[in-house]
Residue, then its C-alpha position, 0 to 999 in steps of 0.5 A: e184270270v191273272e189280270k183280275k187278281k192283279d187288279q184286286e190286288y191293286k184296289d186293296a193296296l190302294k185301300e190299305e194305303k187310304a185307311e193308313f192315311d186316314s188313321r195318321f191325318g184323318f182325326a184331330l184331337v180337339d179338347g181331348i175329344l178325337e174328331k173326325v177332320g172334313n178333307y185334310k188333302v190338297e188339290p194336286p198340281g195341274l192345269f186350272r179348269g174352273r167353271g165354264e169359260h173361265p179367264k184363268m183356264g189353263l193356268l198351272k196350279q202350283r204343288i201346295l207344300p207344307k211351307h205354304i200351309i199355317l196350322n191353327i192349333g191350341e197354344n199348348t198343343p205340340i206341333p205336329p211333325c211334318p209329313i214330308p222330310g226336310q220341310k216345315w209348316g208355313g207357320v202356327i197360329h192359335d186363333k180359337t175364334v175360327t174353326y178352321i185348323a189349316k189354311w194356305i193360299e192357291n196361286i191362281n185366284g189368291q183364294h184362301k183354302f182351309v181344312y175344317l173338321g168333319a160334318s160330324s164334329r161336335f163343333k158343327g153340330e154344336h153351330d147348327r143347334k145354336k142356329y136353329e135356337k136363334a130361329r126358335v127365338l125369332k119365331t116368336k118376334i116374326a110379328k113385331i119384326r115385320k110390323d116394325y120394317e113395314s111401318k118404316l117403308t114409309s118413313k121420311s128417312l132415306m136410310e130407314k126406308q132403305l134398311a127396311t126394304a132390305v129386310w122386307m126382300i130378306d123376308k119375302 
């Protein structure tokens, strides 16, 4: 019974710590509206596994420090304090053309990793709404598009034939 009580206390402490982290780092202020951040945690250091028989399996993933992270914030937005004392952010940019709020490069494959707003944010919803609106418009024009690429399948121009074939493959 003493063990169960210790386990419960430990679980409660973890839950409280997670709630405190979520309240500090789990939200971003965007145009005056508090938006949920998707995943604000970086992967811990450790051995790289990959999927299947990855050629880089077993390499060491290095710890990501604030100096590796570039923040993407508004021009007049104050730079958020670095959570690790004595550390500084790797950089700050103001790029309104992208939707990520932070990025870094991982050391194994040199891939860019990003932090985005959560799926419930208005930006994700706005993007989906635009995508579905575009689909509605295309639905009214699909017969014309099909007629056009089908006629180009027999074109004398190799480029037109290739383009028509690509569109045909996407359509089917």
